[in-house]
C-alpha positions as CSV (number, residue, x, y, z in Angstrom):
1,M,46.7,57.0,-19.3
2,T,43.8,59.1,-17.4
3,L,40.9,58.0,-19.8
4,R,42.1,54.0,-18.4
5,R,42.1,55.3,-15.1
6,A,38.9,57.2,-14.8
7,L,37.1,54.5,-16.6
8,V,38.9,51.6,-14.0
9,A,37.9,53.9,-10.6
10,R,34.2,54.0,-12.0
11,H,33.7,50.3,-13.1
12,G,36.3,48.2,-11.7
13,L,39.6,46.9,-13.3
14,E,38.0,44.6,-15.9
15,R,34.9,46.6,-17.2
16,G,37.1,49.5,-16.8
17,C,39.7,48.4,-19.3
18,E,37.0,47.2,-21.5
19,A,35.4,50.5,-21.6
20,A,38.7,52.3,-22.1
21,A,39.5,49.7,-25.2
22,A,36.0,50.6,-26.5
23,A,36.1,54.1,-26.1
24,I,39.8,54.4,-27.7
25,A,38.8,52.4,-30.6
26,W,36.1,54.7,-31.1
27,A,38.4,57.8,-30.6
28,S,41.0,56.4,-33.1
29,E,38.2,56.3,-35.9
30,H,36.1,59.7,-35.1
31,R,39.6,61.7,-35.0
32,E,38.1,64.7,-37.2
33,E,34.9,64.6,-34.4
34,L,37.3,65.0,-31.8
35,A,39.2,67.9,-33.0
36,E,36.5,69.9,-32.8
37,M,34.8,69.0,-29.7
38,D,35.5,71.6,-26.4
39,N,36.2,68.7,-24.5
40,P,36.8,65.9,-26.3
41,L,38.3,63.6,-23.2
42,G,34.9,64.1,-21.3
43,Y,32.9,63.0,-24.6
44,V,35.4,60.0,-25.5
45,Y,35.1,58.9,-21.6
46,R,31.0,58.7,-22.3
47,V,31.6,56.7,-25.1
48,G,33.3,54.1,-22.6
49,Q,30.7,54.3,-20.6
50,S,27.8,53.7,-23.2
51,S,30.1,50.7,-24.4
52,L,29.5,49.2,-20.9
53,R,25.9,49.5,-21.4
54,R,25.5,47.3,-24.4
55,G,23.9,44.1,-23.8
56,H,23.4,44.4,-20.4
57,R,22.9,47.1,-17.6
58,I,25.2,49.3,-15.9
59,D,24.3,48.2,-11.7
60,R,25.7,50.1,-9.4
61,L,28.5,48.4,-7.3
62,R,27.8,48.0,-3.7
63,V,31.1,46.7,-1.6
64,D,30.4,44.9,1.4
65,L,33.7,46.1,2.8
66,L,33.4,43.8,6.3
67,P,32.5,40.6,6.5
68,D,30.3,39.7,9.7
69,S,33.8,38.5,11.5
70,V,36.8,39.7,11.0
71,I,40.1,38.7,12.1
72,H,43.3,40.4,12.2
73,D,46.3,40.1,14.2
74,G,45.5,43.1,16.1
75,N,48.8,45.3,15.1
76,G,47.8,48.4,16.8
77,V,44.1,48.3,15.6
78,D,41.6,48.7,18.5
79,D,38.4,46.4,18.0
80,T,35.5,48.9,18.2
81,L,36.9,49.8,14.5
82,F,35.6,47.0,12.7
83,D,32.5,46.9,14.6
84,S,31.9,50.7,14.0
85,L,32.5,50.4,10.3
86,R,30.4,47.5,10.3
87,R,27.2,49.7,11.4
88,L,27.9,51.5,8.5
89,A,24.8,51.8,6.0
90,P,25.3,50.0,2.8
91,D,25.8,53.9,1.5
92,Q,28.3,55.0,3.4
93,R,30.8,51.4,2.7
94,G,31.9,52.1,-0.3
95,P,31.4,54.1,-4.1
96,S,27.7,54.4,-4.8
């Protein structure tokens, strides 16, 4: 399902599935309203995002892609690649 995939991509597996479930539940209760909208999927996506805000603030996830020391078997991977990736600014390392 496109809605679930989009929410999981944005919020991670657990929270994305939670948001999709809330959005689908809302959509099933408001079918008539959705039928009149130009972009019902976009609206339901926002309903899913809003459901995550209830109870706690959504923080942007910062993913540390590489720890300080990386152990790899060297299967054709240049060691300088990992050093270069480690030097990236935090906002270049993962989704913002």
